[in-house]
N, C-alpha and C positions, 0 to 999 in steps of 0.2 A: 724519514719524516712521518710516515703513516703510523709506524709503531709508537712514536711520541704522542700523536693525537689520540691513539687508542688508549695509551696509559693515562693520558689526561682525562679521557672520558671515563675510565674505570675509577680514577681517583675522585671524580665528581659524583658518579652514579652510586658507588658503594656507600659512602657516608650518608647520602640522601636516603637511599633505600633502607639503611640500618636505622637512621633517625625516624623515618616514617613508621617503620615496624615498632620501634620502641614507643613512640608517642601514641599510636593507635592502641597498642597492647596495654600501656599504663592506663589510658583513658577507659578502655573497655573493661578491664579487670578491676579497676578501682570502683567503678560504678556497678559492675557485675556482682560484687560482693553482697549487695543488697538483695539481688535475686536469689543468690545462693543461700543466704540466711533465711529467706522466705521458703525456699524449696525444702531446706533441711530443718524447718520449724525452730529456727533460732539457735540451732546447734553450731556454734561458732567454729569449733575445731574442725568439724566435717566440712562446713562451708568454706573455711580458709584453705583446707587441704585440696578440696575439689577445684576451687578457684585457681590455686597455684598450678595444679595439673593441667587445667585448661590453658593457663597462661603459657606454660612450658611448651605445650603442643602448638599453640599459636606462634610462638617464636620459632620453633623448629620448622613448621610448614612455611612460614613467610620468609624467613632468612634463607631456607633451602630453595624456595622459588626464586628469590632475588638472585641468588648465586647461579641458579640453573640458567636464567636468562641473561647472564652477564655478557656473553659473547657479543662483540661489536665489530662489524666490518665497515671500513670507510674506504669507499672506492675512489671518490674524487679528491681525497686528501685536502679538504678545506675545513675551515673552522665552521662554516655555515652548515655543512653536512654533519659535523660533530654535534652542534647545538640541536639540529633537527633530530638526530638519532637519540640524543639524550632526552629531549623532550618526549619523544615517542616512548622511549623505554621507561622513563620516570612516570609519565602519564599512564601507561599501561599497568605499571606496578601499583600506582595509586588506586586505579579502578579495581584491580585485584584485591587490594587491602580493603577497599570499601565493600566489595562482595563478601570477603571473609568476616568483616565486622557484622554485616547483616545476617550472615549465616550463624554466627555466634549469638547474636540477639534472638534469632529464631529459636535456638536451643534454650536460651535463658527463659523466654516466654513459654516455650513448650513445657519446660521443667516446672515453671510456676503454675501452669494450667493443670499439669498432672498432680502437683502437690495439692492444689485446691480440690481436685476430684477426689483424691485420697481422703482429704479431710471431710468432705461431704459424705463419703461412704462410711467413714468412722462414726460420724454423727448419726447416720441412719441405723447403724448396728447398735449404738448405745441407746437409742430411743426404742428399739424393738425389744 
């Protein structure tokens, strides 16, 4: 009976973890394209390529982490424990995704700041 509950847990956890990863990724990288265009001075081809590379890396990291923490042990063999374990696992994964989201936003803003600094340096060189 324990194996059945563990399989139920896996069949609930995996689709939720994959959906959350997909949703966060699509939201982040759809909106991140604006930052990339700014960083790469409107050069859409480089901005799109870089954004896709970031998105691929985001998927690999997060799906890999979701699979890495998949293991579930149920000692009491009850549905209550299954739900508690699932909520802990999905909640922890959601927090992890949030941290990854802010980590990526930090890099977007850092890239934007570096691009502005480079533009200001170019302006100073042209004025001199």
